[in-house]
Each structure stands twice: as structure tokens, then as C-alpha cells.
MDAnalysis code that builds the backbone (N, CA, C; Angstrom):
import MDAnalysis as mda
import numpy as np

u = mda.Universe.empty(579, n_residues=193, atom_resindex=np.repeat(np.arange(193), 3), trajectory=True)
u.add_TopologyAttr("name", ["N", "CA", "C"] * 193)
u.add_TopologyAttr("resid", np.arange(1, 194))
u.add_TopologyAttr("resname", ["MET", "GLU", "GLU", "ASN", "THR", "LYS", "ASP", "LEU", "GLU", "GLU", "LEU", "GLU", "LYS", "GLU", "ALA", "MET", "GLU", "GLU", "LYS", "ALA", "GLU", "GLU", "ALA", "ALA", "GLU", "ASP", "THR", "ALA", "GLU", "ASP", "ALA", "ASP", "ASN", "SER", "ALA", "ASP", "GLU", "ASP", "ASP", "ALA", "ALA", "SER", "GLU", "TYR", "ASN", "ASP", "MET", "ALA", "ASN", "GLU", "PHE", "ALA", "ASP", "LEU", "GLU", "GLU", "LYS", "LEU", "SER", "GLU", "ALA", "ASN", "ASP", "LYS", "TYR", "LEU", "ARG", "LEU", "PHE", "ALA", "GLU", "PHE", "ASP", "ASN", "TYR", "ARG", "LYS", "ARG", "THR", "ALA", "LYS", "GLU", "LYS", "THR", "GLU", "THR", "PHE", "GLN", "ASN", "ALA", "SER", "VAL", "GLN", "CYS", "VAL", "GLU", "LYS", "LEU", "LEU", "THR", "VAL", "ILE", "ASP", "SER", "PHE", "GLU", "ARG", "SER", "LEU", "GLU", "ALA", "ASP", "CYS", "THR", "ASP", "GLU", "ASN", "TYR", "LYS", "ASN", "GLY", "MET", "GLU", "LEU", "ILE", "TRP", "GLY", "GLN", "LEU", "GLN", "ASN", "PHE", "LEU", "THR", "GLN", "MET", "ASN", "VAL", "LYS", "GLU", "VAL", "GLU", "ALA", "LEU", "GLY", "ALA", "GLU", "PHE", "ASP", "PRO", "ASN", "VAL", "HIS", "ASN", "ALA", "ILE", "GLN", "GLN", "GLN", "ASP", "GLY", "THR", "ASP", "TYR", "ALA", "SER", "ASN", "HIS", "VAL", "CYS", "ALA", "VAL", "PHE", "GLN", "LYS", "GLY", "TYR", "MET", "LEU", "GLY", "ASP", "LYS", "LEU", "ILE", "ARG", "PRO", "ALA", "MET", "VAL", "ALA", "VAL", "ALA", "VAL"])
u.atoms.positions = np.array([
    [12.617, 55.559, 25.918],
    [13.580, 55.905, 24.973],
    [14.220, 54.716, 24.305],
    [14.303, 53.811, 25.140],
    [14.846, 52.586, 24.617],
    [13.985, 52.067, 23.494],
    [12.713, 52.246, 23.653],
    [11.829, 51.769, 22.616],
    [12.005, 52.581, 21.360],
    [12.178, 53.859, 21.453],
    [12.385, 54.711, 20.295],
    [13.712, 54.335, 19.620],
    [14.692, 54.019, 20.426],
    [15.976, 53.654, 19.855],
    [15.830, 52.368, 19.115],
    [15.041, 51.432, 19.733],
    [14.854, 50.174, 19.069],
    [14.060, 50.380, 17.783],
    [13.047, 51.231, 17.835],
    [12.265, 51.498, 16.643],
    [13.144, 52.159, 15.582],
    [13.995, 53.062, 16.018],
    [14.865, 53.731, 15.119],
    [15.849, 52.754, 14.521],
    [16.350, 51.870, 15.325],
    [17.300, 50.855, 14.821],
    [16.591, 49.938, 13.853],
    [15.353, 49.591, 14.201],
    [14.587, 48.731, 13.312],
    [14.291, 49.440, 11.994],
    [13.965, 50.722, 12.099],
    [13.695, 51.497, 10.889],
    [14.920, 51.588, 10.020],
    [16.058, 51.847, 10.689],
    [17.307, 51.936, 9.932],
    [17.640, 50.599, 9.286],
    [17.399, 49.525, 10.047],
    [17.648, 48.202, 9.524],
    [16.735, 47.930, 8.345],
    [15.485, 48.292, 8.456],
    [14.539, 48.090, 7.377],
    [14.917, 48.913, 6.154],
    [15.348, 50.154, 6.390],
    [15.779, 51.016, 5.306],
    [16.961, 50.451, 4.589],
    [17.916, 49.903, 5.351],
    [19.089, 49.307, 4.747],
    [18.727, 48.031, 3.986],
    [17.817, 47.277, 4.522],
    [17.365, 46.069, 3.826],
    [16.682, 46.455, 2.501],
    [15.867, 47.520, 2.559],
    [15.182, 47.967, 1.338],
    [16.197, 48.423, 0.315],
    [17.232, 49.182, 0.794],
    [18.261, 49.640, -0.131],
    [19.029, 48.450, -0.725],
    [19.269, 47.463, 0.125],
    [19.973, 46.278, -0.362],
    [19.108, 45.549, -1.406],
    [17.794, 45.474, -1.127],
    [16.900, 44.810, -2.078],
    [16.832, 45.611, -3.382],
    [16.772, 46.963, -3.273],
    [16.746, 47.799, -4.464],
    [18.056, 47.625, -5.276],
    [19.139, 47.587, -4.522],
    [20.417, 47.397, -5.206],
    [20.467, 46.053, -5.903],
    [19.939, 45.024, -5.222],
    [19.909, 43.688, -5.825],
    [18.995, 43.690, -7.053],
    [17.860, 44.403, -6.972],
    [16.921, 44.479, -8.102],
    [17.601, 45.229, -9.260],
    [18.278, 46.370, -8.964],
    [18.971, 47.099, -10.000],
    [20.026, 46.248, -10.660],
    [20.744, 45.487, -9.856],
    [21.767, 44.599, -10.393],
    [21.133, 43.537, -11.282],
    [19.972, 43.036, -10.829],
    [19.251, 42.023, -11.613],
    [18.738, 42.624, -12.924],
    [18.225, 43.907, -12.843],
    [17.745, 44.567, -14.053],
    [18.906, 44.844, -15.010],
    [20.042, 45.304, -14.449],
    [21.206, 45.519, -15.299],
    [21.642, 44.213, -15.970],
    [21.573, 43.158, -15.217],
    [21.946, 41.832, -15.766],
    [20.947, 41.465, -16.848],
    [19.648, 41.718, -16.593],
    [18.632, 41.409, -17.613],
    [18.873, 42.267, -18.871],
    [19.093, 43.587, -18.679],
    [19.354, 44.460, -19.801],
    [20.592, 44.012, -20.591],
    [21.617, 43.633, -19.864],
    [22.842, 43.152, -20.515],
    [22.549, 41.862, -21.261],
    [21.729, 41.018, -20.659],
    [21.367, 39.733, -21.325],
    [20.546, 40.032, -22.541],
    [19.607, 40.998, -22.471],
    [18.824, 41.363, -23.636],
    [19.680, 41.946, -24.736],
    [20.672, 42.768, -24.383],
    [21.585, 43.322, -25.390],
    [22.408, 42.204, -26.031],
    [22.868, 41.246, -25.214],
    [23.609, 40.104, -25.742],
    [22.723, 39.270, -26.663],
    [21.456, 39.055, -26.266],
    [20.514, 38.328, -27.111],
    [20.301, 39.045, -28.432],
    [20.140, 40.380, -28.403],
    [19.894, 41.153, -29.598],
    [21.121, 41.092, -30.525],
    [22.311, 41.210, -29.950],
    [23.548, 41.126, -30.736],
    [23.683, 39.743, -31.378],
    [23.400, 38.722, -30.566],
    [23.499, 37.357, -31.052],
    [22.449, 37.113, -32.172],
    [21.269, 37.633, -31.997],
    [20.193, 37.509, -33.022],
    [20.602, 38.240, -34.305],
    [21.213, 39.412, -34.161],
    [21.685, 40.198, -35.331],
    [22.779, 39.419, -36.069],
    [23.692, 38.820, -35.326],
    [24.751, 38.033, -35.954],
    [24.186, 36.826, -36.668],
    [23.200, 36.186, -36.018],
    [22.576, 35.011, -36.660],
    [21.884, 35.454, -37.972],
    [21.172, 36.565, -37.943],
    [20.469, 37.039, -39.144],
    [21.501, 37.436, -40.231],
    [22.600, 38.052, -39.838],
    [23.619, 38.428, -40.808],
    [24.239, 37.192, -41.471],
    [24.496, 36.147, -40.627],
    [25.017, 34.900, -41.206],
    [24.055, 34.251, -42.134],
    [22.779, 34.239, -41.737],
    [21.726, 33.645, -42.575],
    [21.589, 34.439, -43.884],
    [21.653, 35.759, -43.823],
    [21.578, 36.624, -45.006],
    [22.782, 36.334, -45.945],
    [23.984, 36.214, -45.362],
    [25.155, 35.922, -46.161],
    [25.035, 34.557, -46.856],
    [24.491, 33.561, -46.142],
    [24.265, 32.234, -46.725],
    [23.278, 32.327, -47.878],
    [22.201, 33.070, -47.683],
    [21.187, 33.230, -48.736],
    [21.768, 33.947, -49.967],
    [22.585, 34.979, -49.728],
    [23.254, 35.667, -50.834],
    [24.162, 34.713, -51.619],
    [24.904, 33.886, -50.898],
    [25.799, 32.930, -51.547],
    [24.997, 31.905, -52.356],
    [23.885, 31.402, -51.810],
    [23.047, 30.469, -52.556],
    [22.436, 31.128, -53.784],
    [22.027, 32.374, -53.665],
    [21.483, 33.123, -54.819],
    [22.564, 33.296, -55.886],
    [23.753, 33.627, -55.459],
    [24.858, 33.779, -56.422],
    [25.136, 32.462, -57.130],
    [25.137, 31.362, -56.409],
    [25.372, 30.026, -56.998],
    [24.252, 29.690, -57.985],
    [23.005, 29.949, -57.605],
    [21.872, 29.665, -58.481],
    [21.934, 30.510, -59.750],
    [22.301, 31.778, -59.608],
    [22.421, 32.658, -60.750],
    [23.530, 32.176, -61.681],
    [24.658, 31.754, -61.092],
    [25.750, 31.225, -61.909],
    [25.320, 29.980, -62.666],
    [24.602, 29.065, -62.002],
    [24.105, 27.856, -62.660],
    [23.150, 28.226, -63.774],
    [22.296, 29.194, -63.531],
    [21.357, 29.647, -64.550],
    [22.094, 30.186, -65.799],
    [23.109, 31.041, -65.567],
    [23.832, 31.599, -66.706],
    [24.586, 30.511, -67.491],
    [25.167, 29.556, -66.773],
    [25.859, 28.466, -67.449],
    [24.863, 27.625, -68.258],
    [23.727, 27.331, -67.681],
    [22.702, 26.532, -68.373],
    [22.190, 27.291, -69.591],
    [22.002, 28.573, -69.467],
    [21.562, 29.388, -70.619],
    [22.599, 29.371, -71.716],
    [23.877, 29.505, -71.343],
    [24.948, 29.486, -72.341],
    [25.036, 28.125, -73.042],
    [24.896, 27.043, -72.215],
    [24.918, 25.703, -72.830],
    [23.765, 25.532, -73.785],
    [22.571, 25.977, -73.410],
    [21.420, 25.826, -74.303],
    [21.606, 26.647, -75.578],
    [22.166, 27.830, -75.456],
    [22.385, 28.650, -76.629],
    [23.397, 27.989, -77.559],
    [24.452, 27.438, -77.001],
    [25.436, 26.702, -77.818],
    [24.793, 25.485, -78.465],
    [23.956, 24.772, -77.716],
    [23.255, 23.606, -78.269],
    [22.361, 24.017, -79.435],
    [21.656, 25.106, -79.281],
    [20.736, 25.590, -80.332],
    [21.533, 25.921, -81.578],
    [22.620, 26.658, -81.414],
    [23.450, 27.037, -82.553],
    [24.064, 25.810, -83.226],
    [24.552, 24.866, -82.410],
    [25.170, 23.660, -82.953],
    [24.164, 22.824, -83.734],
    [22.959, 22.637, -83.217],
    [21.961, 21.850, -83.930],
    [21.503, 22.544, -85.192],
    [21.411, 23.869, -85.173],
    [21.051, 24.604, -86.398],
    [22.146, 24.427, -87.464],
    [23.401, 24.492, -87.033],
    [24.507, 24.299, -87.960],
    [24.529, 22.882, -88.509],
    [24.306, 21.907, -87.627],
    [24.268, 20.471, -88.049],
    [23.123, 20.241, -89.047],
    [22.001, 20.893, -88.784],
    [20.838, 20.719, -89.660],
    [21.175, 21.279, -91.044],
    [21.787, 22.457, -91.100],
    [22.178, 23.049, -92.381],
    [23.196, 22.175, -93.100],
    [24.206, 21.682, -92.351],
    [25.212, 20.835, -92.959],
    [24.624, 19.521, -93.456],
    [23.697, 18.958, -92.724],
    [23.057, 17.714, -93.115],
    [22.291, 17.927, -94.417],
    [21.541, 19.024, -94.499],
    [20.820, 19.307, -95.732],
    [21.754, 19.519, -96.899],
    [22.845, 20.258, -96.642],
    [23.825, 20.532, -97.723],
    [24.494, 19.246, -98.151],
    [24.859, 18.378, -97.199],
    [25.503, 17.127, -97.558],
    [24.546, 16.218, -98.334],
    [23.293, 16.210, -97.952],
    [22.307, 15.417, -98.692],
    [22.142, 15.942, -100.102],
    [22.120, 17.273, -100.233],
    [22.016, 17.891, -101.560],
    [23.236, 17.573, -102.424],
    [24.424, 17.619, -101.808],
    [25.643, 17.317, -102.508],
    [25.604, 15.871, -103.016],
    [25.213, 14.949, -102.157],
    [25.158, 13.549, -102.553],
    [24.143, 13.318, -103.677],
    [23.007, 13.969, -103.581],
    [21.988, 13.841, -104.637],
    [22.519, 14.355, -105.972],
    [23.052, 15.544, -105.978],
    [23.572, 16.157, -107.196],
    [24.743, 15.369, -107.728],
    [25.599, 14.871, -106.829],
    [26.772, 14.102, -107.240],
    [26.360, 12.840, -107.998],
    [25.345, 12.189, -107.542],
    [24.851, 10.971, -108.247],
    [24.179, 11.339, -109.576],
    [23.600, 12.514, -109.639],
    [22.931, 12.950, -110.849],
    [23.912, 13.422, -111.912],
    [25.142, 13.796, -111.520],
    [26.087, 14.348, -112.467],
    [26.476, 13.357, -113.572],
    [26.571, 12.103, -113.260],
    [26.920, 11.109, -114.301],
    [25.818, 11.057, -115.340],
    [24.567, 11.185, -114.901],
    [23.431, 11.183, -115.827],
    [23.485, 12.447, -116.691],
    [23.806, 13.570, -116.068],
    [23.889, 14.853, -116.800],
    [25.024, 14.772, -117.834],
    [26.155, 14.198, -117.434],
    [27.277, 14.041, -118.400],
    [26.825, 13.209, -119.601],
    [26.190, 12.090, -119.356],
    [25.742, 11.214, -120.426],
    [24.678, 11.947, -121.276],
    [23.792, 12.651, -120.665],
    [22.750, 13.369, -121.385],
    [23.365, 14.427, -122.280],
    [24.363, 15.131, -121.783],
    [25.045, 16.173, -122.553],
    [25.738, 15.576, -123.764],
    [26.389, 14.428, -123.592],
    [27.046, 13.762, -124.718],
    [26.018, 13.280, -125.760],
    [24.861, 12.858, -125.283],
    [23.850, 12.381, -126.216],
    [23.290, 13.541, -127.060],
    [23.270, 14.750, -126.477],
    [22.797, 15.906, -127.225],
    [23.761, 16.275, -128.338],
    [25.056, 15.971, -128.157],
    [26.049, 16.310, -129.156],
    [26.038, 15.307, -130.333],
    [25.412, 14.160, -130.145],
    [25.351, 13.151, -131.236],
    [24.373, 13.603, -132.290],
    [24.657, 13.154, -133.529],
    [23.754, 13.473, -134.674],
    [22.457, 12.713, -134.509],
    [21.363, 13.436, -134.833],
    [20.032, 12.838, -134.737],
    [19.220, 13.293, -135.936],
    [18.593, 12.369, -136.641],
    [17.780, 12.728, -137.818],
    [16.360, 13.078, -137.440],
    [15.865, 12.558, -136.314],
    [14.502, 12.815, -135.911],
    [14.428, 14.161, -135.151],
    [13.841, 15.165, -135.782],
    [13.797, 16.498, -135.200],
    [12.952, 16.557, -133.934],
    [11.842, 15.849, -133.876],
    [10.994, 15.851, -132.677],
    [11.721, 15.231, -131.476],
    [12.437, 14.161, -131.736],
    [13.206, 13.520, -130.671],
    [14.272, 14.482, -130.124],
    [14.951, 15.152, -131.054],
    [16.004, 16.085, -130.651],
    [15.397, 17.256, -129.849],
    [14.265, 17.789, -130.246],
    [13.578, 18.856, -129.507],
    [13.149, 18.395, -128.108],
    [12.654, 17.200, -127.989],
    [12.261, 16.643, -126.715],
    [13.468, 16.512, -125.780],
    [14.570, 16.032, -126.331],
    [15.807, 15.889, -125.517],
    [16.300, 17.281, -125.060],
    [16.191, 18.280, -125.887],
    [16.634, 19.626, -125.531],
    [15.712, 20.218, -124.446],
    [14.428, 19.909, -124.517],
    [13.499, 20.346, -123.463],
    [13.855, 19.692, -122.123],
    [14.162, 18.427, -122.139],
    [14.556, 17.728, -120.925],
    [15.873, 18.316, -120.395],
    [16.801, 18.591, -121.318],
    [18.072, 19.226, -120.914],
    [17.836, 20.565, -120.248],
    [16.934, 21.324, -120.763],
    [16.582, 22.635, -120.163],
    [16.023, 22.459, -118.759],
    [15.185, 21.426, -118.561],
    [14.658, 21.154, -117.218],
    [15.757, 20.761, -116.248],
    [16.691, 19.949, -116.722],
    [17.832, 19.592, -115.866],
    [18.645, 20.815, -115.490],
    [18.865, 21.695, -116.433],
    [19.635, 22.934, -116.155],
    [18.865, 23.796, -115.137],
    [17.553, 23.898, -115.276],
    [16.730, 24.675, -114.314],
    [16.830, 24.058, -112.909],
    [16.790, 22.709, -112.842],
    [16.928, 22.029, -111.580],
    [18.257, 22.380, -110.924],
    [19.339, 22.333, -111.695],
    [20.661, 22.666, -111.148],
    [20.713, 24.097, -110.670],
    [20.106, 25.010, -111.404],
    [20.070, 26.405, -111.019],
    [19.287, 26.586, -109.707],
    [18.159, 25.913, -109.580],
    [17.350, 25.995, -108.365],
    [18.090, 25.437, -107.153],
    [18.927, 24.423, -107.390],
    [19.700, 23.809, -106.308],
    [20.967, 24.613, -105.992],
    [21.184, 25.707, -106.722],
    [22.378, 26.560, -106.571],
    [23.653, 25.811, -106.973],
    [23.525, 24.932, -107.987],
    [24.661, 24.213, -108.519],
    [25.212, 25.016, -109.693],
    [26.515, 25.278, -109.680],
    [27.158, 26.052, -110.742],
    [28.290, 25.222, -111.307],
    [28.517, 25.438, -112.595],
    [29.596, 24.777, -113.257],
    [30.900, 25.494, -112.880],
    [31.998, 24.707, -112.636],
    [33.276, 25.293, -112.312],
    [33.850, 25.904, -113.587],
    [34.264, 27.165, -113.490],
    [34.885, 27.843, -114.627],
    [36.175, 27.145, -114.952],
    [36.330, 26.698, -116.207],
    [37.517, 25.906, -116.508],
    [38.244, 26.398, -117.750],
    [37.675, 26.258, -118.924],
    [38.374, 26.534, -120.194],
    [38.844, 27.951, -120.240],
    [40.173, 28.149, -120.341],
    [40.749, 29.499, -120.417],
    [41.068, 30.100, -119.070],
    [40.615, 29.497, -118.017],
    [40.847, 30.032, -116.649],
    [42.224, 29.581, -116.170],
    [42.776, 30.354, -115.258],
    [44.046, 29.950, -114.674],
    [43.852, 28.688, -113.839],
    [44.792, 27.768, -113.907],
    [44.673, 26.505, -113.187],
    [44.616, 26.748, -111.658],
    [43.588, 26.172, -111.038],
    [43.440, 26.264, -109.588],
    [43.277, 24.843, -109.072],
    [44.263, 24.347, -108.311],
    [44.197, 22.955, -107.828],
    [43.023, 22.698, -106.882],
    [42.392, 23.766, -106.358],
    [41.270, 23.590, -105.486],
    [40.004, 23.191, -106.225],
    [39.898, 23.552, -107.501],
    [38.686, 23.224, -108.259],
    [38.966, 22.509, -109.576],
    [40.263, 22.378, -109.938],
    [40.638, 21.685, -111.184],
    [41.482, 20.455, -110.853],
    [41.261, 19.386, -111.650],
    [42.070, 18.201, -111.526],
    [42.816, 18.030, -112.846],
    [44.125, 18.419, -112.838],
    [44.913, 18.354, -114.077],
    [45.325, 16.904, -114.337],
    [44.916, 16.395, -115.502],
    [45.321, 15.037, -115.861],
    [46.285, 15.026, -117.039],
    [46.556, 16.216, -117.547],
    [47.456, 16.268, -118.722],
    [48.052, 17.682, -118.851],
    [49.232, 17.748, -119.429],
    [49.858, 19.018, -119.782],
    [50.038, 19.030, -121.271],
    [49.781, 20.182, -121.872],
    [49.876, 20.290, -123.361],
    [50.786, 21.460, -123.749],
    [51.634, 21.169, -124.775],
    [52.515, 22.225, -125.301],
    [51.882, 22.793, -126.557],
    [52.291, 23.969, -126.914],
    [51.889, 24.570, -128.188],
    [50.399, 24.822, -128.322],
    [49.804, 25.345, -127.284],
    [48.349, 25.704, -127.345],
    [48.219, 27.198, -127.478],
    [47.008, 27.620, -127.748],
    [46.749, 29.072, -127.854],
    [46.549, 29.708, -126.490],
    [46.659, 28.938, -125.426],
    [46.405, 29.441, -124.068],
    [47.721, 29.775, -123.354],
    [47.677, 30.686, -122.449],
    [48.835, 31.089, -121.689],
    [49.271, 29.936, -120.782],
    [50.501, 30.014, -120.364],
    [51.050, 29.000, -119.474],
    [50.247, 28.961, -118.187],
    [50.033, 27.750, -117.664],
    [49.312, 27.478, -116.421],
    [47.834, 27.854, -116.506],
    [47.298, 27.810, -117.734],
    [45.873, 28.028, -117.944],
    [45.254, 26.741, -118.502],
    [43.991, 26.522, -118.245],
    [43.283, 25.336, -118.693],
    [43.075, 25.476, -120.200],
    [43.543, 24.424, -120.934],
    [43.413, 24.492, -122.395],
    [42.411, 23.430, -122.918],
    [42.002, 22.495, -122.106],
    [40.977, 21.509, -122.495],
    [40.263, 21.014, -121.284],
    [38.949, 20.725, -121.447],
    [38.143, 20.215, -120.361],
    [37.624, 18.808, -120.778],
    [37.973, 17.781, -119.966],
    [37.547, 16.440, -120.256],
    [36.238, 16.080, -119.522],
    [36.068, 16.676, -118.357],
    [34.842, 16.454, -117.583],
    [34.591, 17.750, -116.780],
    [33.348, 18.234, -116.881],
    [32.992, 19.470, -116.169],
    [33.019, 19.290, -114.650],
    [33.368, 20.338, -113.956],
    [33.305, 20.319, -112.501],
    [32.115, 21.132, -112.026],
    [31.618, 20.815, -110.843],
    [30.436, 21.513, -110.328],
    [30.636, 21.870, -108.839],
    [29.981, 22.972, -108.451],
    [29.980, 23.416, -107.075],
    [28.551, 23.612, -106.605],
    [28.262, 23.316, -105.364],
    [26.989, 23.603, -104.740],
    [27.236, 24.725, -103.769],
    [26.792, 25.923, -104.142],
    [27.126, 27.103, -103.302],
    [28.630, 27.311, -103.357],
    [29.286, 27.234, -102.207],
    [30.717, 27.364, -102.169],
    [31.440, 26.038, -101.889],
    [30.679, 24.945, -101.961],
    [31.259, 23.613, -101.703],
    [31.453, 22.861, -103.030],
    [32.658, 22.343, -103.225],
    [32.988, 21.639, -104.454],
    [32.358, 20.244, -104.428],
    [31.584, 19.953, -105.516],
    [30.982, 18.633, -105.613],
    [31.910, 17.712, -106.383],
    [32.418, 18.223, -107.503],
    [33.329, 17.449, -108.339],
    [34.297, 18.421, -109.032],
    [35.599, 18.170, -108.964],
    [36.538, 19.053, -109.659],
    [36.464, 18.808, -111.183],
    [36.829, 19.816, -111.940],
    [36.872, 19.657, -113.391],
    [38.138, 18.941, -113.786],
    [38.011, 17.923, -114.679],
    [39.181, 17.194, -115.174],
    [39.649, 17.966, -116.415],
    [40.897, 18.449, -116.337],
    [41.368, 19.381, -117.378],
    [42.791, 19.050, -117.847],
    [43.161, 19.686, -118.949],
    [44.527, 19.703, -119.429],
    [45.045, 21.145, -119.260],
    [46.295, 21.264, -118.865],
    [46.881, 22.571, -118.565],
    [47.967, 22.880, -119.576],
    [47.957, 24.108, -120.074],
    [48.973, 24.542, -121.017],
    [50.287, 24.763, -120.300],
    [51.367, 24.385, -120.972],
    [52.698, 24.518, -120.359],
    [53.383, 25.745, -120.922],
])
């Protein structure tokens, strides 16, 4: 009996050791599962942080792109405007230098000439000059009889007793010209008082 008791005690001891081992294994598995859950949560947080960083970098890149596009669009518009202004300024300078020649040519047409062929040739050249001015969009400033406008008229004299209403141009000493809406030269005029 003693042997049975010893065997029984040994069996009980072995059973308790097995239970203790199983409990230790369960505890180890629970610890592993907990560690796996912690690793998964940590990995999720890392991915979320990385995603937020990527979103921020994308937003910055998009902002830089929009700013660069706006700068380029402004540059394109500015250069187009400068190109137009440069062409217009060059045209104004060209026509401005030509105006003295046109004034002289116009005075020469008013002079008496006995040679009819010479006079016809001068009138043909005058017509070509007028066509050139029309093609360049150069227009004469309206002066004689018009109300005085200091923006396009240069009053050098006032006259009393004219047939024109007060503050109207009564004489033109030099014609004024405009290129489009830009004044090339104001008209030199006398104004009725």
C-alpha cells in the first residue's frame, strides 16, 4: 500500500507539475499575445504617423506647385504686356520723329507751284504718308472748333472777338497726333475767350 500511496503521491505531484507548466505556458502565451497586440498597435501608430507626414509633404508640394504656376502666369502676362508696350513705344518714337517731316511736307503742299507734274507727284507722296499714318493707327487730334481739352491741346494763345464760343479752339498752329489712345504730340492752339 505504501507503494500505491507513493505512486499516487507521485502521480499527484506530476499532475500538479503539469498544471503548473500549463499555467506557465498559458501565461507565456498570454504575454506573447499581449506583446503581439502591442506590436500591432505600435505598427499602426507608426503607419499613421508616416501617412500624416506624407500627407503634409503632399500638401506642401501642392502649395509650391500652385505658387509656381501663379508666378509663371504672372510672368507670362507681364512679358506680354511689356512686349506690347515696347512695340507701342517704338511706334510712338518712330511716328514722333516723322511728324516734323509731315509738318514740313504739308506746308510745302500749300506753297504755290507752277510745275503741275511736280505738284501731282508731291500730292501722291502726301497720300502715301497719310496711308502710312492710317495703317499705324495714327489719328489727328480734333482741334479747330472743339472745346479746349488740356489733355490733348496745348494753348499758347487766347483770342478775343472770334466766331468761336468761349473755351473753344479758334486757331491751330501745329496739329496734334495720337497713336491709338496714346498722345504722341498735343495740338498747339489758340483758345477763344
